[in-house]
Structure formats: structure tokens, C-alpha cells
C-alpha positions, 0 to 999 in steps of 0.5 A: 843346124851349116852345110855339112853333116858335121855341124848339123849333127851336133845341133840337130840331136835335140830334135827328139829330146823332149819326147817321153822315152816311150815315144818314138818311131821313124818317120818317112821323108816327104817326096817334096820338101816345102818351106812353110809359105808364112816364112818365105818373106822373111828371108827371100831378098834378092840382094846377096849379103854373103856371096860365095866367092867365084872359084877358079876353074876346077882342075881336070882331075876333079869330076864335074858336079852331078845333078841334084837328084843324082848327087846322094852317093857323091854327097854321102861319100864326101861327107863320110870322107871329111869325117876322117874316119869318125863313126858318122856312117851310121849317123847319116841318112844317104837319101836327099842328103843336100835337100835335107841339109837345106831344109834343116838349115832353113828351119833352124831359126824358126820355132821348130824342125821337122823330124822328117827332114833331118840329114842325121839320125837322132840319138840312141837311148832315152832322153834323161831327166832328174826328178827331185822335190817335185821338179824336173831338170835336165840330166847331165847324163845326156852327154853320153848320148851326144858323144858320137855327134861331138866327135864328128864335130871335132874330127872335121877340118873346117877349111876342107868342109867349107871348100867342099861346100863352095865347090858344091854350092850350086846344088845347095842353091838349086835345093833352096829354090826348089824348097820354095825360095826361087829368089833367095840365096842359101848362103845368106840363110846359112849365115843367118842360121849360124848367127841365130845359134851363136846368139843362144844363151847358156842356161844356168844349171840345173835346167828346169823342165816342165812336162804339160803333155807329152813333150818336155819344155823349158820351165823358163819362158824366155828359153822356151820362146827361143828358136829351134837352133838355139834350143837344140844348142842349149840341150847339149849342155854348157861345155858342148854348146861352147864347143859347137859355137867355136866351130861355127865361128870358124866356119862362119869366118871362112864362109864370109871372109872374115878374119877370126880373132886369135882367141877364137881361132886357138880355142878348140 
């Protein structure tokens, strides 16, 4: 889970992955998204760690921001345009877009992400596993399911993405306050979520799984104990995980004003 469909799509694909192929079904978005009360104190600080720079007055040609509850069409159209013609239209939910993004970003550093808050649709097809010698492992064939999301990830210009986010930041901040953090600062939560995902390990292949009930779980207790965001990244496979992390580092540097190291800046 960052503040646009391109990166969230790349990491949110793992939410349904541990279900049996026979499980599924759409879930409805709650009318009021709320953060669990037990998590609020952990990131409700009033001091801003990563403030959004004050932008210059918008040119007259740029329309003023819509109200949050009237922003879906504007936001969806902007995200589709940022995707540069890539096939994101069929992946994006077009209702409560900013609220979905904010709720997903807020949840990524925790242990689970509710499937009813995602801003993008989950992958088509059944989650693939390999079975041999009485064990279950993650199948490399899942890469095919993630390909549309990775094309979106690679197709978006990080500078344009962050510029759009900064301009629309008041809407993200309002959605975060409405989520249950009246004194919180969403950009700090976003950077924290990025940092958490960047700390995800790269599991050694083949990745062993177990299936005690309906859901698949990592056989390695340390991997299973990781945050939702880290587990989503690990499910992408080593190559795609590295590609997502490269883009996350680029976006983090732009958000915080940091200078991106030459090696990271040149890696795609």
C-alpha cells in the first residue's frame, strides 16, 4: 500500500491470495470506514514528521479541489491519466477512491487489510501453489496474475504521481481524519507504510506454505508474523518485489525531499 492506485495495486494484489480457489465473492464497501480503535494511539502524534511542502498558488487553468465526497470522478480520471494508457480502468474501483486509498495505506503496517477497503480489484484466476513430497510451496506461476498490476506500476511517472498527490493532499488529510485520526497526519502514515514495506525480506525460493484451515499461511513463523504490507510484497516473488521497492524508494524520496542515491535512481 502509497497515495495512488499505481503502487497500491502492486502491493494489494496479495489480499485474496491465501484463499482456496473455491473461496471468493465480492464484498461491499462499508458506508463509514473506521480504523480500529486499538491502533489509533500508535500513529496519532500531533507533530508532523514529513510535512507536505506548501505549494505555490495553483494557476487559473487548474480547477479548485472538489469536496471529498464529490471527488470520485475527478480522482479516478486523474489516476487513469497518470497510468498513461495502461490497463488500469478495469482494476480500479471508482467509488470512495480517496477514502479507500487512505484506509488501505493506514492498514498496511498492521497484520491485516480488510478486503472491502481496497481501491483496486484483486487478481483474476486461482492462486497457484505447488505440491510435492507432502508439502505446499508458492508457485512462480502467480507472476502471470500480477502482470497487469506491474505494468501499471512501471507505466506511471513518480514525479507526476507525487505532484498530483501533493495538489490533492487536503482531500487525503480529510479522509484520514474522518477515518478516526483527528490529530493525525496522513503523509506521516504514508511514509511509515512505505518504510515498513521496504523492510520486507525476500524469502528464499521455494517459499513453503501451510494450510491449517481455509487460508494458506507461511510455514516460516517469522514470515507469517510480518505486517500485511510486507506479506503482500513477499507474495509477488523476488523480481517483482524488487521492482516495487525501487518505485517505493523513488516515491519516498520525492515525498520527503530526500536525494535518491544514483544506483537507486537508475534502477528500474
